[in-house]
ZAPA-98784 format. One record per residue: residue number from 1; residue in three letters; z, y, x of N, C-alpha, C in turn. Coordinates in steps of 0.02 Angstrom, whole numbers, plus 50000, padded with zeros to 5 digits. Atoms other than C-alpha are relative to their C-alpha. Layout:
<rec><nr>NUM</nr><rest>ALA</rest><n_up>Z</n_up><n_north>Y</n_north><n_east>X</n_east><ca_up>Z</ca_up><ca_north>Y</ca_north><ca_east>X</ca_east><c_up>Z</c_up><c_north>Y</c_north><c_east>X</c_east></rec>
...
//
This chain:
<rec><nr>1</nr><rest>MET</rest><n_up>50034</n_up><n_north>50022</n_north><n_east>49925</n_east><ca_up>51055</ca_up><ca_north>49001</ca_north><ca_east>51896</ca_east><c_up>49919</c_up><c_north>50040</c_north><c_east>49992</c_east></rec>
<rec><nr>2</nr><rest>ASN</rest><n_up>50085</n_up><n_north>49971</n_north><n_east>50001</n_east><ca_up>50865</ca_up><ca_north>49097</ca_north><ca_east>51919</ca_east><c_up>49970</c_up><c_north>49919</c_north><c_east>50010</c_east></rec>
<rec><nr>3</nr><rest>ASN</rest><n_up>50047</n_up><n_north>50045</n_north><n_east>49993</n_east><ca_up>50721</ca_up><ca_north>48987</ca_north><ca_east>51889</ca_east><c_up>49981</c_up><c_north>49978</c_north><c_east>50071</c_east></rec>
<rec><nr>4</nr><rest>ARG</rest><n_up>49984</n_up><n_north>50030</n_north><n_east>49921</n_east><ca_up>50692</ca_up><ca_north>48972</ca_north><ca_east>52092</ca_east><c_up>50051</c_up><c_north>49951</c_north><c_east>50021</c_east></rec>
<rec><nr>5</nr><rest>LYS</rest><n_up>49942</n_up><n_north>50029</n_north><n_east>49970</n_east><ca_up>50848</ca_up><ca_north>48900</ca_north><ca_east>52116</ca_east><c_up>50004</c_up><c_north>49922</c_north><c_east>49946</c_east></rec>
<rec><nr>6</nr><rest>GLN</rest><n_up>49999</n_up><n_north>50051</n_north><n_east>50056</n_east><ca_up>50833</ca_up><ca_north>48787</ca_north><ca_east>51954</ca_east><c_up>49936</c_up><c_north>49927</c_north><c_east>50030</c_east></rec>
<rec><nr>7</nr><rest>VAL</rest><n_up>50053</n_up><n_north>50047</n_north><n_east>49976</n_east><ca_up>50663</ca_up><ca_north>48715</ca_north><ca_east>52038</ca_east><c_up>50011</c_up><c_north>49982</c_north><c_east>50065</c_east></rec>
<rec><nr>8</nr><rest>GLU</rest><n_up>49977</n_up><n_north>50006</n_north><n_east>49952</n_east><ca_up>50729</ca_up><ca_north>48702</ca_north><ca_east>52203</ca_east><c_up>50062</c_up><c_north>49927</c_north><c_east>49994</c_east></rec>
<rec><nr>9</nr><rest>LYS</rest><n_up>49935</n_up><n_north>50044</n_north><n_east>50030</n_east><ca_up>50885</ca_up><ca_north>48605</ca_north><ca_east>52119</ca_east><c_up>49967</c_up><c_north>49926</c_north><c_east>49986</c_east></rec>
<rec><nr>10</nr><rest>ILE</rest><n_up>50045</n_up><n_north>50072</n_north><n_east>50016</n_east><ca_up>50763</ca_up><ca_north>48470</ca_north><ca_east>52037</ca_east><c_up>49975</c_up><c_north>49974</c_north><c_east>50061</c_east></rec>
<rec><nr>11</nr><rest>LYS</rest><n_up>50012</n_up><n_north>50043</n_north><n_east>49949</n_east><ca_up>50671</ca_up><ca_north>48451</ca_north><ca_east>52203</ca_east><c_up>50022</c_up><c_north>49969</c_north><c_east>50026</c_east></rec>
<rec><nr>12</nr><rest>ASN</rest><n_up>49952</n_up><n_north>50025</n_north><n_east>49981</n_east><ca_up>50800</ca_up><ca_north>48406</ca_north><ca_east>52292</ca_east><c_up>50052</c_up><c_north>49947</c_north><c_east>49982</c_east></rec>
<rec><nr>13</nr><rest>MET</rest><n_up>49960</n_up><n_north>50081</n_north><n_east>50036</n_east><ca_up>50881</ca_up><ca_north>48282</ca_north><ca_east>52170</ca_east><c_up>49948</c_up><c_north>49960</c_north><c_east>49996</c_east></rec>
<rec><nr>14</nr><rest>TYR</rest><n_up>50059</n_up><n_north>50065</n_north><n_east>50027</n_east><ca_up>50707</ca_up><ca_north>48183</ca_north><ca_east>52136</ca_east><c_up>49957</c_up><c_north>50011</c_north><c_east>50050</c_east></rec>
<rec><nr>15</nr><rest>PRO</rest><n_up>50024</n_up><n_north>49994</n_north><n_east>49977</n_east><ca_up>50620</ca_up><ca_north>48199</ca_north><ca_east>52287</ca_east><c_up>49945</c_up><c_north>49935</c_north><c_east>50021</c_east></rec>
<rec><nr>16</nr><rest>ALA</rest><n_up>50048</n_up><n_north>50047</n_north><n_east>50006</n_east><ca_up>50461</ca_up><ca_north>48098</ca_north><ca_east>52310</ca_east><c_up>50024</c_up><c_north>49936</c_north><c_east>50058</c_east></rec>
<rec><nr>17</nr><rest>GLY</rest><n_up>49990</n_up><n_north>50060</n_north><n_east>49995</n_east><ca_up>50475</ca_up><ca_north>47916</ca_north><ca_east>52324</ca_east><c_up>50055</c_up><c_north>49970</c_north><c_east>49962</c_east></rec>
<rec><nr>18</nr><rest>THR</rest><n_up>49948</n_up><n_north>50033</n_north><n_east>50066</n_east><ca_up>50628</ca_up><ca_north>47909</ca_north><ca_east>52202</ca_east><c_up>49969</c_up><c_north>49964</c_north><c_east>49967</c_east></rec>
<rec><nr>19</nr><rest>ARG</rest><n_up>50005</n_up><n_north>50044</n_north><n_east>50036</n_east><ca_up>50619</ca_up><ca_north>47764</ca_north><ca_east>52103</ca_east><c_up>50037</c_up><c_north>50039</c_north><c_east>49938</c_east></rec>
<rec><nr>20</nr><rest>ILE</rest><n_up>50009</n_up><n_north>49970</n_north><n_east>50062</n_east><ca_up>50646</ca_up><ca_north>47819</ca_north><ca_east>51919</ca_east><c_up>49998</c_up><c_north>49943</c_north><c_east>49924</c_east></rec>
<rec><nr>21</nr><rest>GLU</rest><n_up>50034</n_up><n_north>50044</n_north><n_east>50063</n_east><ca_up>50659</ca_up><ca_north>47708</ca_north><ca_east>51763</ca_east><c_up>50015</c_up><c_north>50023</c_north><c_east>49919</c_east></rec>
<rec><nr>22</nr><rest>LEU</rest><n_up>50000</n_up><n_north>49935</n_north><n_east>50085</n_east><ca_up>50633</ca_up><ca_north>47799</ca_north><ca_east>51572</ca_east><c_up>50045</c_up><c_north>49941</c_north><c_east>49955</c_east></rec>
<rec><nr>23</nr><rest>LEU</rest><n_up>49954</n_up><n_north>50022</n_north><n_east>50070</n_east><ca_up>50784</ca_up><ca_north>47747</ca_north><ca_east>51452</ca_east><c_up>49990</c_up><c_north>50017</c_north><c_east>49935</c_east></rec>
<rec><nr>24</nr><rest>SER</rest><n_up>50049</n_up><n_north>50008</n_north><n_east>50055</n_east><ca_up>50684</ca_up><ca_north>47798</ca_north><ca_east>51308</ca_east><c_up>49915</c_up><c_north>50030</c_north><c_east>49993</c_east></rec>
<rec><nr>25</nr><rest>THR</rest><n_up>50075</n_up><n_north>49989</n_north><n_east>49987</n_east><ca_up>50499</ca_up><ca_north>47830</ca_north><ca_east>51258</ca_east><c_up>49991</c_up><c_north>50082</c_north><c_east>49984</c_east></rec>
<rec><nr>26</nr><rest>MET</rest><n_up>50005</n_up><n_north>49930</n_north><n_east>49986</n_east><ca_up>50436</ca_up><ca_north>47981</ca_north><ca_east>51299</ca_east><c_up>49957</c_up><c_north>50039</c_north><c_east>49931</c_east></rec>
<rec><nr>27</nr><rest>ASP</rest><n_up>50019</n_up><n_north>49934</n_north><n_east>50073</n_east><ca_up>50398</ca_up><ca_north>48112</ca_north><ca_east>51145</ca_east><c_up>49911</c_up><c_north>50022</c_north><c_east>50021</c_east></rec>
<rec><nr>28</nr><rest>ASP</rest><n_up>50065</n_up><n_north>49985</n_north><n_east>49995</n_east><ca_up>50205</ca_up><ca_north>48107</ca_north><ca_east>51190</ca_east><c_up>49956</c_up><c_north>49938</c_north><c_east>49973</c_east></rec>
<rec><nr>29</nr><rest>LYS</rest><n_up>50036</n_up><n_north>50030</n_north><n_east>50019</n_east><ca_up>50064</ca_up><ca_north>48026</ca_north><ca_east>51097</ca_east><c_up>49971</c_up><c_north>49952</c_north><c_east>50046</c_east></rec>
<rec><nr>30</nr><rest>GLN</rest><n_up>50020</n_up><n_north>50041</n_north><n_east>49950</n_east><ca_up>50017</ca_up><ca_north>47928</ca_north><ca_east>51268</ca_east><c_up>50035</c_up><c_north>50011</c_north><c_east>50031</c_east></rec>
<rec><nr>31</nr><rest>GLY</rest><n_up>49953</n_up><n_north>49999</n_north><n_east>49952</n_east><ca_up>50186</ca_up><ca_north>47926</ca_north><ca_east>51329</ca_east><c_up>50008</c_up><c_north>49929</c_north><c_east>50019</c_east></rec>
<rec><nr>32</nr><rest>VAL</rest><n_up>50001</n_up><n_north>50082</n_north><n_east>49956</n_east><ca_up>50275</ca_up><ca_north>47787</ca_north><ca_east>51428</ca_east><c_up>50045</c_up><c_north>49979</c_north><c_east>49975</c_east></rec>
<rec><nr>33</nr><rest>GLU</rest><n_up>49983</n_up><n_north>50047</n_north><n_east>50032</n_east><ca_up>50362</ca_up><ca_north>47657</ca_north><ca_east>51349</ca_east><c_up>50101</c_up><c_north>50002</c_north><c_east>50036</c_east></rec>
<rec><nr>34</nr><rest>LYS</rest><n_up>49949</n_up><n_north>50009</n_north><n_east>49978</n_east><ca_up>50569</ca_up><ca_north>47633</ca_north><ca_east>51366</ca_east><c_up>50003</c_up><c_north>49950</c_north><c_east>50049</c_east></rec>
<rec><nr>35</nr><rest>GLY</rest><n_up>50011</n_up><n_north>50070</n_north><n_east>49932</n_east><ca_up>50605</ca_up><ca_north>47535</ca_north><ca_east>51538</ca_east><c_up>49952</c_up><c_north>49995</c_north><c_east>50032</c_east></rec>
<rec><nr>36</nr><rest>THR</rest><n_up>50047</n_up><n_north>50009</n_north><n_east>49947</n_east><ca_up>50453</ca_up><ca_north>47576</ca_north><ca_east>51635</ca_east><c_up>50024</c_up><c_north>50049</c_north><c_east>50038</c_east></rec>
<rec><nr>37</nr><rest>LYS</rest><n_up>49996</n_up><n_north>49989</n_north><n_east>49949</n_east><ca_up>50484</ca_up><ca_north>47599</ca_north><ca_east>51792</ca_east><c_up>49963</c_up><c_north>50040</c_north><c_east>50042</c_east></rec>
<rec><nr>38</nr><rest>GLY</rest><n_up>50052</n_up><n_north>49976</n_north><n_east>49979</n_east><ca_up>50396</ca_up><ca_north>47727</ca_north><ca_east>51909</ca_east><c_up>50027</c_up><c_north>50038</c_north><c_east>50077</c_east></rec>
<rec><nr>39</nr><rest>THR</rest><n_up>49981</n_up><n_north>49958</n_north><n_east>49952</n_east><ca_up>50395</ca_up><ca_north>47832</ca_north><ca_east>52080</ca_east><c_up>49982</c_up><c_north>50068</c_north><c_east>49981</c_east></rec>
<rec><nr>40</nr><rest>VAL</rest><n_up>50017</n_up><n_north>49938</n_north><n_east>50013</n_east><ca_up>50416</ca_up><ca_north>48013</ca_north><ca_east>52098</ca_east><c_up>49965</c_up><c_north>50004</c_north><c_east>50063</c_east></rec>
<rec><nr>41</nr><rest>ILE</rest><n_up>50068</n_up><n_north>49970</n_north><n_east>49940</n_east><ca_up>50264</ca_up><ca_north>48095</ca_north><ca_east>52177</ca_east><c_up>50000</c_up><c_north>50066</c_north><c_east>50019</c_east></rec>
<rec><nr>42</nr><rest>HIS</rest><n_up>49975</n_up><n_north>49941</n_north><n_east>49976</n_east><ca_up>50325</ca_up><ca_north>48262</ca_north><ca_east>52187</ca_east><c_up>50024</c_up><c_north>50044</c_north><c_east>49916</c_east></rec>
<rec><nr>43</nr><rest>VAL</rest><n_up>49959</n_up><n_north>49952</n_north><n_east>50064</n_east><ca_up>50419</ca_up><ca_north>48415</ca_north><ca_east>52073</ca_east><c_up>49952</c_up><c_north>50058</c_north><c_east>50012</c_east></rec>
<rec><nr>44</nr><rest>ASP</rest><n_up>50050</n_up><n_north>49956</n_north><n_east>49991</n_east><ca_up>50280</ca_up><ca_north>48548</ca_north><ca_east>52037</ca_east><c_up>50066</c_up><c_north>50074</c_north><c_east>49967</c_east></rec>
<rec><nr>45</nr><rest>ASP</rest><n_up>49949</n_up><n_north>49943</n_north><n_east>49998</n_east><ca_up>50359</ca_up><ca_north>48736</ca_north><ca_east>52013</ca_east><c_up>50037</c_up><c_north>50022</c_north><c_east>49933</c_east></rec>
<rec><nr>46</nr><rest>ILE</rest><n_up>49971</n_up><n_north>49982</n_north><n_east>50067</n_east><ca_up>50387</ca_up><ca_north>48737</ca_north><ca_east>51829</ca_east><c_up>50056</c_up><c_north>49935</c_north><c_east>49976</c_east></rec>
<rec><nr>47</nr><rest>ARG</rest><n_up>49935</n_up><n_north>50055</n_north><n_east>50010</n_east><ca_up>50525</ca_up><ca_north>48576</ca_north><ca_east>51861</ca_east><c_up>49938</c_up><c_north>49932</c_north><c_east>49965</c_east></rec>
<rec><nr>48</nr><rest>THR</rest><n_up>50037</n_up><n_north>50050</n_north><n_east>50024</n_east><ca_up>50396</ca_up><ca_north>48437</ca_north><ca_east>51802</ca_east><c_up>49991</c_up><c_north>49954</c_north><c_east>50050</c_east></rec>
<rec><nr>49</nr><rest>ILE</rest><n_up>49991</n_up><n_north>50047</n_north><n_east>49930</n_east><ca_up>50440</ca_up><ca_north>48278</ca_north><ca_east>51912</ca_east><c_up>49928</c_up><c_north>49972</c_north><c_east>49961</c_east></rec>
<rec><nr>50</nr><rest>HIS</rest><n_up>50067</n_up><n_north>50038</n_north><n_east>50013</n_east><ca_up>50262</ca_up><ca_north>48200</ca_north><ca_east>51920</ca_east><c_up>50015</c_up><c_north>49906</c_north><c_east>50036</c_east></rec>
<rec><nr>51</nr><rest>MET</rest><n_up>49983</n_up><n_north>50076</n_north><n_east>49979</n_east><ca_up>50280</ca_up><ca_north>48009</ca_north><ca_east>51930</ca_east><c_up>49920</c_up><c_north>49952</c_north><c_east>49996</c_east></rec>
<rec><nr>52</nr><rest>LYS</rest><n_up>50051</n_up><n_north>50063</n_north><n_east>49983</n_east><ca_up>50163</ca_up><ca_north>47864</ca_north><ca_east>51970</ca_east><c_up>50020</c_up><c_north>49948</c_north><c_east>49948</c_east></rec>
<rec><nr>53</nr><rest>TRP</rest><n_up>49972</n_up><n_north>50058</n_north><n_east>50035</n_east><ca_up>50226</ca_up><ca_north>47730</ca_north><ca_east>51836</ca_east><c_up>49957</c_up><c_north>49930</c_north><c_east>50008</c_east></rec>
<rec><nr>54</nr><rest>ASP</rest><n_up>50009</n_up><n_north>50042</n_north><n_east>49966</n_east><ca_up>50224</ca_up><ca_north>47564</ca_north><ca_east>51888</ca_east><c_up>49932</c_up><c_north>49955</c_north><c_east>49949</c_east></rec>
<rec><nr>55</nr><rest>ASN</rest><n_up>50064</n_up><n_north>50022</n_north><n_east>50047</n_east><ca_up>50091</ca_up><ca_north>47527</ca_north><ca_east>51724</ca_east><c_up>49945</c_up><c_north>50033</c_north><c_east>50006</c_east></rec>
<rec><nr>56</nr><rest>GLY</rest><n_up>50068</n_up><n_north>49973</n_north><n_east>49973</n_east><ca_up>49969</ca_up><ca_north>47645</ca_north><ca_east>51800</ca_east><c_up>50008</c_up><c_north>50047</c_north><c_east>49956</c_east></rec>
<rec><nr>57</nr><rest>ARG</rest><n_up>49985</n_up><n_north>49935</n_north><n_east>50016</n_east><ca_up>50009</ca_up><ca_north>47796</ca_north><ca_east>51703</ca_east><c_up>50015</c_up><c_north>50058</c_north><c_east>50043</c_east></rec>
<rec><nr>58</nr><rest>SER</rest><n_up>49985</n_up><n_north>49934</n_north><n_east>49959</n_east><ca_up>50052</ca_up><ca_north>47972</ca_north><ca_east>51782</ca_east><c_up>50024</c_up><c_north>50060</c_north><c_east>49970</c_east></rec>
<rec><nr>59</nr><rest>LEU</rest><n_up>49985</n_up><n_north>49939</n_north><n_east>50070</n_east><ca_up>50130</ca_up><ca_north>48067</ca_north><ca_east>51647</ca_east><c_up>50068</c_up><c_north>50023</c_north><c_east>50043</c_east></rec>
<rec><nr>60</nr><rest>GLY</rest><n_up>49954</n_up><n_north>49970</n_north><n_east>49960</n_east><ca_up>50262</ca_up><ca_north>48201</ca_north><ca_east>51722</ca_east><c_up>50065</c_up><c_north>49964</c_north><c_east>49952</c_east></rec>
<rec><nr>61</nr><rest>LEU</rest><n_up>49956</n_up><n_north>50006</n_north><n_east>50031</n_east><ca_up>50437</ca_up><ca_north>48189</ca_north><ca_east>51673</ca_east><c_up>50056</c_up><c_north>50086</c_north><c_east>49996</c_east></rec>
<rec><nr>62</nr><rest>ILE</rest><n_up>49983</n_up><n_north>49927</n_north><n_east>50018</n_east><ca_up>50524</ca_up><ca_north>48346</ca_north><ca_east>51602</ca_east><c_up>50092</c_up><c_north>50013</c_north><c_east>49984</c_east></rec>
<rec><nr>63</nr><rest>PRO</rest><n_up>49948</n_up><n_north>49991</n_north><n_east>50012</n_east><ca_up>50718</ca_up><ca_north>48365</ca_north><ca_east>51652</ca_east><c_up>50019</c_up><c_north>50027</c_north><c_east>49952</c_east></rec>
<rec><nr>64</nr><rest>GLU</rest><n_up>49967</n_up><n_north>49965</n_north><n_east>50030</n_east><ca_up>50833</ca_up><ca_north>48397</ca_north><ca_east>51517</ca_east><c_up>49966</c_up><c_north>49991</c_north><c_east>49915</c_east></rec>
<rec><nr>65</nr><rest>VAL</rest><n_up>50037</n_up><n_north>50034</n_north><n_east>50063</n_east><ca_up>50690</ca_up><ca_north>48323</ca_north><ca_east>51386</ca_east><c_up>49997</c_up><c_north>49921</c_north><c_east>49987</c_east></rec>
<rec><nr>66</nr><rest>ASP</rest><n_up>50002</n_up><n_north>50065</n_north><n_east>49993</n_east><ca_up>50658</ca_up><ca_north>48154</ca_north><ca_east>51445</ca_east><c_up>50061</c_up><c_north>49981</c_north><c_east>50021</c_east></rec>
<rec><nr>67</nr><rest>ASN</rest><n_up>49927</n_up><n_north>50033</n_north><n_east>49987</n_east><ca_up>50794</ca_up><ca_north>48032</ca_north><ca_east>51459</ca_east><c_up>49984</c_up><c_north>49928</c_north><c_east>50058</c_east></rec>
<rec><nr>68</nr><rest>PHE</rest><n_up>50036</n_up><n_north>50061</n_north><n_east>49955</n_east><ca_up>50777</ca_up><ca_north>47923</ca_north><ca_east>51628</ca_east><c_up>50066</c_up><c_north>50020</c_north><c_east>50048</c_east></rec>
<rec><nr>69</nr><rest>LYS</rest><n_up>49958</n_up><n_north>50003</n_north><n_east>49951</n_east><ca_up>50890</ca_up><ca_north>47872</ca_north><ca_east>51768</ca_east><c_up>49969</c_up><c_north>49985</c_north><c_east>50057</c_east></rec>
<rec><nr>70</nr><rest>VAL</rest><n_up>50031</n_up><n_north>50017</n_north><n_east>49919</n_east><ca_up>50874</ca_up><ca_north>47857</ca_north><ca_east>51967</ca_east><c_up>50020</c_up><c_north>49935</c_north><c_east>50020</c_east></rec>
<rec><nr>71</nr><rest>LEU</rest><n_up>50001</n_up><n_north>50080</n_north><n_east>49970</n_east><ca_up>50853</ca_up><ca_north>47679</ca_north><ca_east>52050</ca_east><c_up>50010</c_up><c_north>49994</c_north><c_east>50052</c_east></rec>
<rec><nr>72</nr><rest>SER</rest><n_up>49983</n_up><n_north>50010</n_north><n_east>49908</n_east><ca_up>50844</ca_up><ca_north>47710</ca_north><ca_east>52219</ca_east><c_up>49970</c_up><c_north>50054</c_north><c_east>50031</c_east></rec>
<rec><nr>73</nr><rest>ARG</rest><n_up>50019</n_up><n_north>49941</n_north><n_east>49974</n_east><ca_up>50805</ca_up><ca_north>47859</ca_north><ca_east>52325</ca_east><c_up>49949</c_up><c_north>49990</c_north><c_east>50064</c_east></rec>
<rec><nr>74</nr><rest>PRO</rest><n_up>50013</n_up><n_north>50024</n_north><n_east>49950</n_east><ca_up>50713</ca_up><ca_north>47873</ca_north><ca_east>52477</ca_east><c_up>50039</c_up><c_north>49977</c_north><c_east>50059</c_east></rec>
<rec><nr>75</nr><rest>LYS</rest><n_up>49956</n_up><n_north>50006</n_north><n_east>49963</n_east><ca_up>50764</ca_up><ca_north>47803</ca_north><ca_east>52640</ca_east><c_up>50057</c_up><c_north>50044</c_north><c_east>50038</c_east></rec>
<rec><nr>76</nr><rest>GLU</rest><n_up>49978</n_up><n_north>49957</n_north><n_east>49964</n_east><ca_up>50811</ca_up><ca_north>47958</ca_north><ca_east>52728</ca_east><c_up>50042</c_up><c_north>50034</c_north><c_east>49970</c_east></rec>
<rec><nr>77</nr><rest>GLU</rest><n_up>49960</n_up><n_north>49964</n_north><n_east>50057</n_east><ca_up>50902</ca_up><ca_north>48009</ca_north><ca_east>52577</ca_east><c_up>50046</c_up><c_north>49969</c_north><c_east>49988</c_east></rec>
<rec><nr>78</nr><rest>VAL</rest><n_up>49953</n_up><n_north>50054</n_north><n_east>50024</n_east><ca_up>51006</ca_up><ca_north>47856</ca_north><ca_east>52555</ca_east><c_up>50058</c_up><c_north>50013</c_north><c_east>50051</c_east></rec>
<rec><nr>79</nr><rest>LYS</rest><n_up>49941</n_up><n_north>50009</n_north><n_east>49924</n_east><ca_up>51068</ca_up><ca_north>47863</ca_north><ca_east>52744</ca_east><c_up>50035</c_up><c_north>50061</c_north><c_east>49997</c_east></rec>
<rec><nr>80</nr><rest>GLU</rest><n_up>49948</n_up><n_north>49928</n_north><n_east>49999</n_east><ca_up>51115</ca_up><ca_north>48054</ca_north><ca_east>52719</ca_east><c_up>50058</c_up><c_north>50008</c_north><c_east>49962</c_east></rec>
<rec><nr>81</nr><rest>SER</rest><n_up>49976</n_up><n_north>50007</n_north><n_east>50051</n_east><ca_up>51197</ca_up><ca_north>48014</ca_north><ca_east>52570</ca_east><c_up>50059</c_up><c_north>49958</c_north><c_east>50007</c_east></rec>
<rec><nr>82</nr><rest>GLU</rest><n_up>49952</n_up><n_north>50055</n_north><n_east>49975</n_east><ca_up>51298</ca_up><ca_north>47854</ca_north><ca_east>52649</ca_east><c_up>50059</c_up><c_north>50032</c_north><c_east>50058</c_east></rec>
<rec><nr>83</nr><rest>ASN</rest><n_up>49978</n_up><n_north>49955</n_north><n_east>49932</n_east><ca_up>51337</ca_up><ca_north>47972</ca_north><ca_east>52812</ca_east><c_up>50058</c_up><c_north>50034</c_north><c_east>49933</c_east></rec>
<rec><nr>84</nr><rest>HIS</rest><n_up>49957</n_up><n_north>49961</n_north><n_east>50018</n_east><ca_up>51412</ca_up><ca_north>48107</ca_north><ca_east>52685</ca_east><c_up>50048</c_up><c_north>49972</c_north><c_east>49965</c_east></rec>
<rec><nr>85</nr><rest>SER</rest><n_up>49958</n_up><n_north>50029</n_north><n_east>50046</n_east><ca_up>51513</ca_up><ca_north>47984</ca_north><ca_east>52575</ca_east><c_up>50051</c_up><c_north>49970</c_north><c_east>50044</c_east></rec>
<rec><nr>86</nr><rest>LYS</rest><n_up>49979</n_up><n_north>50043</n_north><n_east>49946</n_east><ca_up>51574</ca_up><ca_north>47898</ca_north><ca_east>52728</ca_east><c_up>50064</c_up><c_north>50066</c_north><c_east>50033</c_east></rec>
<rec><nr>87</nr><rest>GLU</rest><n_up>49971</n_up><n_north>49961</n_north><n_east>49964</n_east><ca_up>51631</ca_up><ca_north>48073</ca_north><ca_east>52800</ca_east><c_up>50052</c_up><c_north>50030</c_north><c_east>49953</c_east></rec>
<rec><nr>88</nr><rest>GLN</rest><n_up>49955</n_up><n_north>49972</n_north><n_east>50083</n_east><ca_up>51718</ca_up><ca_north>48127</ca_north><ca_east>52609</ca_east><c_up>50055</c_up><c_north>49961</c_north><c_east>50013</c_east></rec>
<rec><nr>89</nr><rest>SER</rest><n_up>49951</n_up><n_north>50053</n_north><n_east>49996</n_east><ca_up>51813</ca_up><ca_north>47961</ca_north><ca_east>52634</ca_east><c_up>50042</c_up><c_north>50003</c_north><c_east>50052</c_east></rec>
<rec><nr>90</nr><rest>GLN</rest><n_up>49963</n_up><n_north>50000</n_north><n_east>49948</n_east><ca_up>51881</ca_up><ca_north>47991</ca_north><ca_east>52804</ca_east><c_up>50043</c_up><c_north>50055</c_north><c_east>49999</c_east></rec>
<rec><nr>91</nr><rest>GLY</rest><n_up>49958</n_up><n_north>49933</n_north><n_east>49999</n_east><ca_up>51943</ca_up><ca_north>48168</ca_north><ca_east>52773</ca_east><c_up>50061</c_up><c_north>49998</c_north><c_east>49955</c_east></rec>
<rec><nr>92</nr><rest>MET</rest><n_up>49931</n_up><n_north>50009</n_north><n_east>50043</n_east><ca_up>52092</ca_up><ca_north>48211</ca_north><ca_east>52696</ca_east><c_up>49982</c_up><c_north>50018</c_north><c_east>49927</c_east></rec>
<rec><nr>93</nr><rest>GLY</rest><n_up>50018</n_up><n_north>49995</n_north><n_east>50075</n_east><ca_up>52091</ca_up><ca_north>48184</ca_north><ca_east>52507</ca_east><c_up>49941</c_up><c_north>50004</c_north><c_east>49984</c_east></rec>
<rec><nr>94</nr><rest>GLY</rest><n_up>50038</n_up><n_north>49979</n_north><n_east>50012</n_east><ca_up>51920</ca_up><ca_north>48164</ca_north><ca_east>52516</ca_east><c_up>49998</c_up><c_north>49904</c_north><c_east>49933</c_east></rec>
<rec><nr>95</nr><rest>MET</rest><n_up>49984</n_up><n_north>50079</n_north><n_east>50016</n_east><ca_up>51858</ca_up><ca_north>48008</ca_north><ca_east>52389</ca_east><c_up>49915</c_up><c_north>49989</c_north><c_east>49995</c_east></rec>
<rec><nr>96</nr><rest>SER</rest><n_up>50062</n_up><n_north>50034</n_north><n_east>49999</n_east><ca_up>51715</ca_up><ca_north>47902</ca_north><ca_east>52375</ca_east><c_up>49986</c_up><c_north>49960</c_north><c_east>49940</c_east></rec>
<rec><nr>97</nr><rest>LEU</rest><n_up>50010</n_up><n_north>50013</n_north><n_east>50064</n_east><ca_up>51629</ca_up><ca_north>47866</ca_north><ca_east>52222</ca_east><c_up>49956</c_up><c_north>49928</c_north><c_east>50006</c_east></rec>
//
């Protein structure tokens, strides 16, 4: 996958407004502690996920380096995802996770 496609994939996976929880302490002297939650502001062209952490910090996440999980996505994203799952479960052989 070329770099541009990787960037677009990350932007689609973590749109602005996505809520994230950090699962391990960031490898940075001024890092964010494990368990801290925050909101995605945007993803830049080098795939850094810029965050507004609930503790006031604003350090970015690096996919495949920092360990985190998605808590929730913006409302429109959730609705689209729910509709997609509904369509899958109603289709032949579809599975809903």
